[in-house]
KOLDREN-385849 format. One record per atom (N, C-alpha, C): residue number from 1; x, y, z; atom name. Coordinates in pm, whole numbers, padded with zeros to 5 digits. Atoms other than C-alpha are relative to their C-alpha. Example, Ala and Ser with C-alpha at 12.3 -4.5 7.8 and 13.67 -1.06 7.14 Angstrom:
<lumpas>
+-----+--------+--------+--------+-------+
! num !   east !  north !     up ! atomo !
+-----+--------+--------+--------+-------+
!   1 !  00089 ! -00119 !  00000 !     N !
!   1 !  01230 ! -00450 !  00780 !    CA !
!   1 !  00090 !  00120 !  00000 !     C !
!   2 ! -00082 ! -00119 ! -00006 !     N !
!   2 !  01367 ! -00106 !  00714 !    CA !
!   2 ! -00077 !  00109 !  00073 !     C !
+-----+--------+--------+--------+-------+
</lumpas>
This chain:
<lumpas>
+-----+--------+--------+--------+-------+
! num !   east !  north !     up ! atomo !
+-----+--------+--------+--------+-------+
!   1 !  00084 ! -00117 !  00000 !     N !
!   1 !  00000 !  00000 !  00000 !    CA !
!   1 !  00089 !  00124 !  00000 !     C !
!   2 ! -00076 ! -00123 !  00015 !     N !
!   2 !  00127 !  00344 ! -00092 !    CA !
!   2 ! -00034 !  00097 !  00113 !     C !
!   3 !  00027 ! -00092 ! -00111 !     N !
!   3 !  00161 !  00559 !  00222 !    CA !
!   3 ! -00007 !  00145 ! -00045 !     C !
!   4 !  00012 ! -00135 !  00053 !     N !
!   4 !  00183 !  00866 !  00001 !    CA !
!   4 ! -00136 !  00021 ! -00065 !     C !
!   5 !  00133 ! -00010 !  00059 !     N !
!   5 ! -00172 !  00795 ! -00122 !    CA !
!   5 ! -00095 !  00069 !  00096 !     C !
!   6 !  00108 ! -00058 ! -00079 !     N !
!   6 ! -00485 !  00972 ! -00002 !    CA !
!   6 ! -00118 ! -00096 ! -00006 !     C !
!   7 !  00119 !  00086 ! -00006 !     N !
!   7 ! -00791 !  00777 !  00109 !    CA !
!   7 ! -00114 !  00079 !  00061 !     C !
!   8 !  00115 ! -00064 ! -00061 !     N !
!   8 ! -01143 !  00884 !  00194 !    CA !
!   8 ! -00105 ! -00105 !  00034 !     C !
!   9 !  00109 !  00089 ! -00041 !     N !
!   9 ! -01437 !  00724 !  00369 !    CA !
!   9 ! -00103 ! -00002 ! -00111 !     C !
!  10 !  00109 !  00009 !  00095 !     N !
!  10 ! -01708 !  00598 !  00140 !    CA !
!  10 ! -00128 !  00049 !  00067 !     C !
!  11 !  00122 ! -00059 ! -00054 !     N !
!  11 ! -02046 !  00761 !  00184 !    CA !
!  11 ! -00104 ! -00103 !  00042 !     C !
!  12 !  00102 !  00101 ! -00025 !     N !
!  12 ! -02234 !  00431 !  00216 !    CA !
!  12 !  00013 ! -00069 !  00135 !     C !
!  13 ! -00015 !  00062 ! -00130 !     N !
!  13 ! -02131 !  00358 !  00574 !    CA !
!  13 ! -00032 !  00101 !  00109 !     C !
!  14 !  00034 ! -00088 ! -00112 !     N !
!  14 ! -02219 !  00499 !  00914 !    CA !
!  14 !  00068 ! -00049 !  00126 !     C !
!  15 ! -00051 !  00043 ! -00129 !     N !
!  15 ! -02084 !  00494 !  01266 !    CA !
!  15 !  00095 !  00099 !  00062 !     C !
!  16 ! -00097 ! -00082 ! -00072 !     N !
!  16 ! -01875 !  00664 !  01529 !    CA !
!  16 !  00108 ! -00089 !  00058 !     C !
!  17 ! -00097 !  00089 ! -00063 !     N !
!  17 ! -01709 !  00392 !  01735 !    CA !
!  17 !  00005 ! -00135 ! -00068 !     C !
!  18 ! -00002 !  00122 !  00078 !     N !
!  18 ! -01792 !  00111 !  01497 !    CA !
!  18 ! -00055 !  00030 ! -00137 !     C !
!  19 !  00044 ! -00018 !  00138 !     N !
!  19 ! -01854 !  00077 !  01125 !    CA !
!  19 ! -00089 ! -00117 ! -00038 !     C !
!  20 !  00092 !  00103 !  00045 !     N !
!  20 ! -02149 ! -00113 !  00985 !    CA !
!  20 ! -00026 !  00024 ! -00148 !     C !
!  21 !  00032 ! -00018 !  00141 !     N !
!  21 ! -02165 ! -00161 !  00608 !    CA !
!  21 ! -00152 !  00000 ! -00018 !     C !
!  22 !  00144 ! -00008 !  00019 !     N !
!  22 ! -02514 ! -00052 !  00504 !    CA !
!  22 ! -00041 ! -00037 ! -00143 !     C !
!  23 !  00031 !  00049 !  00132 !     N !
!  23 ! -02494 ! -00196 !  00156 !    CA !
!  23 !  00029 ! -00149 ! -00004 !     C !
!  24 ! -00024 !  00144 !  00009 !     N !
!  24 ! -02493 ! -00557 !  00046 !    CA !
!  24 ! -00116 ! -00079 !  00056 !     C !
!  25 !  00103 !  00091 ! -00049 !     N !
!  25 ! -02681 ! -00846 !  00199 !    CA !
!  25 !  00012 ! -00016 !  00151 !     C !
!  26 ! -00011 !  00024 ! -00145 !     N !
!  26 ! -02759 ! -00943 !  00560 !    CA !
!  26 !  00122 ! -00085 !  00037 !     C !
!  27 ! -00119 !  00081 ! -00028 !     N !
!  27 ! -02473 ! -01192 !  00535 !    CA !
!  27 !  00124 !  00087 !  00020 !     C !
!  28 ! -00113 ! -00090 ! -00013 !     N !
!  28 ! -02237 ! -00894 !  00510 !    CA !
!  28 !  00010 !  00062 !  00139 !     C !
!  29 !  00000 ! -00061 ! -00133 !     N !
!  29 ! -02328 ! -00790 !  00865 !    CA !
!  29 !  00110 ! -00057 !  00090 !     C !
!  30 ! -00112 !  00052 ! -00079 !     N !
!  30 ! -02047 ! -01010 !  00995 !    CA !
!  30 !  00126 !  00084 ! -00021 !     C !
!  31 ! -00113 ! -00087 !  00029 !     N !
!  31 ! -01815 ! -00741 !  00857 !    CA !
!  31 ! -00005 !  00129 !  00082 !     C !
!  32 !  00005 ! -00118 ! -00087 !     N !
!  32 ! -01884 ! -00497 !  01143 !    CA !
!  32 !  00139 !  00023 !  00059 !     C !
!  33 ! -00128 ! -00038 ! -00056 !     N !
!  33 ! -01572 ! -00312 !  01255 !    CA !
!  33 ! -00025 !  00075 !  00131 !     C !
!  34 !  00001 ! -00073 ! -00126 !     N !
!  34 ! -01544 ! -00215 !  01620 !    CA !
!  34 !  00131 !  00076 !  00005 !     C !
!  35 ! -00120 ! -00082 !  00010 !     N !
!  35 ! -01301 !  00074 !  01631 !    CA !
!  35 !  00065 !  00023 !  00136 !     C !
!  36 ! -00080 ! -00037 ! -00115 !     N !
!  36 ! -01027 !  00106 !  01888 !    CA !
!  36 !  00021 !  00152 ! -00006 !     C !
!  37 ! -00030 ! -00144 !  00008 !     N !
!  37 ! -00924 !  00461 !  01980 !    CA !
!  37 !  00094 !  00035 ! -00116 !     C !
!  38 ! -00090 ! -00026 !  00112 !     N !
!  38 ! -00640 !  00437 !  01727 !    CA !
!  38 ! -00072 ! -00013 ! -00134 !     C !
!  39 !  00075 !  00018 !  00125 !     N !
!  39 ! -00868 !  00302 !  01452 !    CA !
!  39 ! -00096 !  00116 ! -00023 !     C !
!  40 !  00090 ! -00114 !  00013 !     N !
!  40 ! -01121 !  00578 !  01522 !    CA !
!  40 !  00078 !  00126 ! -00038 !     C !
!  41 ! -00088 ! -00113 !  00032 !     N !
!  41 ! -00837 !  00835 !  01509 !    CA !
!  41 !  00032 ! -00001 ! -00150 !     C !
!  42 ! -00031 !  00012 !  00143 !     N !
!  42 ! -00738 !  00705 !  01165 !    CA !
!  42 ! -00125 !  00025 ! -00083 !     C !
!  43 !  00126 ! -00011 !  00074 !     N !
!  43 ! -01099 !  00679 !  01045 !    CA !
!  43 ! -00043 !  00147 ! -00016 !     C !
!  44 !  00041 ! -00140 !  00004 !     N !
!  44 ! -01172 !  01042 !  01133 !    CA !
!  44 !  00086 !  00083 ! -00095 !     C !
!  45 ! -00091 ! -00075 !  00085 !     N !
!  45 ! -00877 !  01153 !  00921 !    CA !
!  45 ! -00001 ! -00047 ! -00146 !     C !
!  46 !  00010 !  00048 !  00138 !     N !
!  46 ! -00961 !  00957 !  00605 !    CA !
!  46 ! -00101 !  00086 ! -00076 !     C !
!  47 !  00088 ! -00100 !  00059 !     N !
!  47 ! -01107 !  01265 !  00440 !    CA !
!  47 !  00028 !  00026 ! -00148 !     C !
!  48 ! -00035 ! -00021 !  00140 !     N !
!  48 ! -00950 !  01238 !  00096 !    CA !
!  48 !  00097 !  00115 ! -00020 !     C !
!  49 ! -00092 ! -00113 !  00008 !     N !
!  49 ! -00722 !  01533 !  00175 !    CA !
!  49 !  00139 ! -00036 !  00054 !     C !
!  50 ! -00128 !  00036 ! -00062 !     N !
!  50 ! -00451 !  01383 !  00398 !    CA !
!  50 !  00057 ! -00126 ! -00065 !     C !
!  51 ! -00066 !  00121 !  00044 !     N !
!  51 ! -00196 !  01134 !  00271 !    CA !
!  51 !  00017 ! -00091 !  00121 !     C !
!  52 ! -00011 !  00096 ! -00109 !     N !
!  52 ! -00161 !  00818 !  00478 !    CA !
!  52 !  00125 !  00025 !  00083 !     C !
!  53 ! -00121 ! -00027 ! -00078 !     N !
!  53 !  00194 !  00910 !  00577 !    CA !
!  53 ! -00017 !  00121 !  00092 !     C !
!  54 !  00029 ! -00114 ! -00087 !     N !
!  54 !  00064 !  01241 !  00718 !    CA !
!  54 ! -00084 ! -00045 !  00120 !     C !
!  55 !  00080 !  00055 ! -00110 !     N !
!  55 ! -00192 !  01048 !  00924 !    CA !
!  55 !  00090 ! -00075 !  00097 !     C !
!  56 ! -00095 !  00072 ! -00086 !     N !
!  56 !  00090 !  00826 !  01052 !    CA !
!  56 !  00077 !  00098 !  00087 !     C !
!  57 ! -00071 ! -00101 ! -00080 !     N !
!  57 !  00279 !  01138 !  01163 !    CA !
!  57 ! -00090 !  00054 !  00111 !     C !
!  58 !  00094 ! -00045 ! -00103 !     N !
!  58 ! -00034 !  01254 !  01349 !    CA !
!  58 ! -00016 ! -00105 !  00110 !     C !
!  59 !  00010 !  00109 ! -00098 !     N !
!  59 ! -00058 !  00913 !  01518 !    CA !
!  59 !  00118 !  00006 !  00095 !     C !
!  60 ! -00121 ! -00005 ! -00081 !     N !
!  60 !  00302 !  00940 !  01639 !    CA !
!  60 ! -00006 !  00117 !  00098 !     C !
!  61 !  00010 ! -00118 ! -00086 !     N !
!  61 !  00232 !  01288 !  01777 !    CA !
!  61 ! -00105 ! -00018 !  00111 !     C !
!  62 !  00111 !  00013 ! -00094 !     N !
!  62 ! -00087 !  01179 !  01956 !    CA !
!  62 !  00013 ! -00120 !  00095 !     C !
!  63 ! -00007 !  00124 ! -00077 !     N !
!  63 ! -00011 !  00826 !  02078 !    CA !
!  63 !  00144 ! -00034 !  00036 !     C !
!  64 ! -00133 !  00045 ! -00042 !     N !
!  64 !  00284 !  00665 !  02256 !    CA !
!  64 !  00037 ! -00122 ! -00084 !     C !
!  65 ! -00029 !  00107 !  00094 !     N !
!  65 !  00395 !  00462 !  01955 !    CA !
!  65 !  00112 !  00047 ! -00094 !     C !
!  66 ! -00106 ! -00034 !  00096 !     N !
!  66 !  00692 !  00448 !  01717 !    CA !
!  66 ! -00059 !  00022 ! -00138 !     C !
!  67 !  00045 ! -00025 !  00137 !     N !
!  67 !  00664 !  00563 !  01359 !    CA !
!  67 ! -00018 ! -00132 ! -00075 !     C !
!  68 !  00011 !  00129 !  00067 !     N !
!  68 !  00724 !  00205 !  01242 !    CA !
!  68 ! -00128 ! -00073 !  00037 !     C !
!  69 !  00122 !  00068 ! -00045 !     N !
!  69 !  00442 !  00063 !  01453 !    CA !
!  69 ! -00124 !  00076 ! -00048 !     C !
!  70 !  00114 ! -00080 !  00047 !     N !
!  70 !  00208 !  00352 !  01364 !    CA !
!  70 ! -00026 ! -00026 ! -00148 !     C !
!  71 !  00016 !  00025 !  00143 !     N !
!  71 !  00273 !  00296 !  00994 !    CA !
!  71 ! -00056 ! -00138 ! -00028 !     C !
!  72 !  00050 !  00137 !  00019 !     N !
!  72 !  00218 ! -00079 !  01019 !    CA !
!  72 ! -00147 ! -00010 !  00037 !     C !
!  73 !  00140 !  00005 ! -00045 !     N !
!  73 ! -00105 ! -00034 !  01214 !    CA !
!  73 ! -00093 !  00072 ! -00098 !     C !
!  74 !  00082 ! -00078 !  00093 !     N !
!  74 ! -00236 !  00233 !  00976 !    CA !
!  74 ! -00018 ! -00075 ! -00132 !     C !
!  75 !  00010 !  00075 !  00126 !     N !
!  75 ! -00156 !  00027 !  00666 !    CA !
!  75 ! -00090 ! -00122 !  00014 !     C !
!  76 !  00085 !  00117 ! -00021 !     N !
!  76 ! -00320 ! -00282 !  00814 !    CA !
!  76 ! -00147 !  00040 !  00007 !     C !
!  77 !  00138 ! -00043 ! -00015 !     N !
!  77 ! -00637 ! -00096 !  00914 !    CA !
!  77 ! -00058 !  00051 ! -00132 !     C !
!  78 !  00049 ! -00052 !  00127 !     N !
!  78 ! -00672 !  00094 !  00586 !    CA !
!  78 ! -00011 ! -00112 ! -00104 !     C !
!  79 !  00007 !  00115 !  00090 !     N !
!  79 ! -00599 ! -00228 !  00396 !    CA !
!  79 ! -00128 ! -00080 !  00022 !     C !
!  80 !  00125 !  00071 ! -00031 !     N !
!  80 ! -00889 ! -00399 !  00576 !    CA !
!  80 ! -00120 !  00080 ! -00050 !     C !
!  81 !  00110 ! -00084 !  00048 !     N !
!  81 ! -01116 ! -00104 !  00497 !    CA !
!  81 ! -00011 ! -00003 ! -00152 !     C !
!  82 ! -00001 !  00009 !  00146 !     N !
!  82 ! -01012 ! -00114 !  00132 !    CA !
!  82 ! -00059 ! -00133 ! -00047 !     C !
!  83 !  00045 !  00134 !  00037 !     N !
!  83 ! -01072 ! -00487 !  00114 !    CA !
!  83 ! -00152 ! -00013 !  00012 !     C !
!  84 !  00145 !  00007 ! -00023 !     N !
!  84 ! -01426 ! -00443 !  00250 !    CA !
!  84 ! -00076 !  00107 ! -00076 !     C !
!  85 !  00067 ! -00103 !  00077 !     N !
!  85 ! -01498 ! -00147 !  00022 !    CA !
!  85 ! -00052 !  00116 !  00082 !     C !
!  86 !  00046 ! -00108 ! -00087 !     N !
!  86 ! -01535 !  00100 !  00307 !    CA !
!  86 !  00072 !  00131 ! -00021 !     C !
!  87 ! -00073 ! -00120 !  00041 !     N !
!  87 ! -01277 !  00346 !  00176 !    CA !
!  87 !  00044 ! -00018 ! -00145 !     C !
!  88 ! -00050 !  00006 !  00136 !     N !
!  88 ! -01145 !  00431 ! -00165 !    CA !
!  88 !  00123 !  00090 ! -00011 !     C !
!  89 ! -00119 ! -00081 !  00022 !     N !
!  89 ! -00812 !  00564 ! -00286 !    CA !
!  89 ! -00038 !  00117 ! -00089 !     C !
!  90 !  00026 ! -00121 !  00077 !     N !
!  90 ! -00826 !  00920 ! -00416 !    CA !
!  90 !  00115 !  00020 ! -00098 !     C !
!  91 ! -00103 ! -00019 !  00103 !     N !
!  91 ! -00641 !  00984 ! -00739 !    CA !
!  91 !  00074 !  00130 !  00017 !     C !
+-----+--------+--------+--------+-------+
</lumpas>
């Protein structure tokens, strides 16, 4: 995943502390994401304006975590969101 990319939340989902896909079939309801404080921090910043590496820098400034761990966590979380169609990469 390109950390210099920008990502934004898709409009078809809702939630504050958890994400529930509101499209698809009832079988898709097993794809509910419960957000940790870090995941919620990342989610709130996926606005299509910030690059992922800028979000990682914000994580390091806000949380007691190394840049390497912040980057790995952010890439993993955004990768899961991409896989489930909850975010999209902005060109």
